[in-house]
LONUGU-242820 format. One record per residue (C-alpha): residue number from 0; residue in three letters; x, y, z. Coordinates in steps of 0.25 Angstrom, whole numbers, m for minus. Layout:
@i:NUM; aa:ALA; east:X; north:Y; up:Z
...
***
This chain:
@i:0; aa:MET; east:m181; north:m37; up:m206
@i:1; aa:SER; east:m170; north:m38; up:m216
@i:2; aa:THR; east:m158; north:m40; up:m207
@i:3; aa:ASP; east:m153; north:m51; up:m199
@i:4; aa:LYS; east:m149; north:m42; up:m187
@i:5; aa:ASN; east:m156; north:m45; up:m174
@i:6; aa:VAL; east:m164; north:m35; up:m167
@i:7; aa:ALA; east:m153; north:m30; up:m158
@i:8; aa:GLU; east:m144; north:m27; up:m169
@i:9; aa:ILE; east:m155; north:m19; up:m176
@i:10; aa:GLY; east:m158; north:m11; up:m164
@i:11; aa:TYR; east:m143; north:m8; up:m162
@i:12; aa:GLN; east:m142; north:m3; up:m176
@i:13; aa:LEU; east:m154; north:6; up:m174
@i:14; aa:GLY; east:m147; north:12; up:m162
@i:15; aa:TYR; east:m154; north:4; up:m150
@i:16; aa:ASN; east:m144; north:0; up:m140
@i:17; aa:GLU; east:m154; north:m11; up:m134
@i:18; aa:LYS; east:m161; north:m21; up:m142
@i:19; aa:SER; east:m173; north:m21; up:m132
@i:20; aa:TYR; east:m175; north:m6; up:m134
@i:21; aa:PHE; east:m175; north:m8; up:m149
@i:22; aa:THR; east:m185; north:m19; up:m148
@i:23; aa:HIS; east:m194; north:m11; up:m139
@i:24; aa:THR; east:m194; north:1; up:m148
@i:25; aa:PHE; east:m196; north:m7; up:m160
@i:26; aa:LYS; east:m208; north:m14; up:m153
@i:27; aa:ARG; east:m214; north:m1; up:m149
@i:28; aa:LYS; east:m213; north:5; up:m163
@i:29; aa:THR; east:m218; north:m8; up:m171
@i:30; aa:GLY; east:m225; north:m16; up:m161
@i:31; aa:MET; east:m216; north:m28; up:m162
@i:32; aa:THR; east:m202; north:m32; up:m159
@i:33; aa:PRO; east:m191; north:m31; up:m169
@i:34; aa:THR; east:m190; north:m46; up:m170
@i:35; aa:ASP; east:m206; north:m47; up:m172
@i:36; aa:PHE; east:m205; north:m37; up:m182
@i:37; aa:ARG; east:m194; north:m44; up:m190
@i:38; aa:GLU; east:m202; north:m57; up:m189
@i:39; aa:GLU; east:m215; north:m51; up:m194
@i:40; aa:MET; east:m208; north:m44; up:m206
@i:41; aa:GLN; east:m202; north:m57; up:m210
@i:42; aa:LYS; east:m215; north:m64; up:m210
@i:43; aa:ILE; east:m221; north:m52; up:m218
@i:44; aa:LEU; east:m210; north:m52; up:m228
@i:45; aa:SER; east:m209; north:m67; up:m230
***
């Protein structure tokens, strides 16, 4: 939420080699994509 890095960059930093695998894993754990999560958190915090 507090970075201007895109989803792929964040996934790579966390050790995921594929953006799609990071997105899939994130969605399985949270129920939403990383992009949707970021947007929802920005709405809540603003």
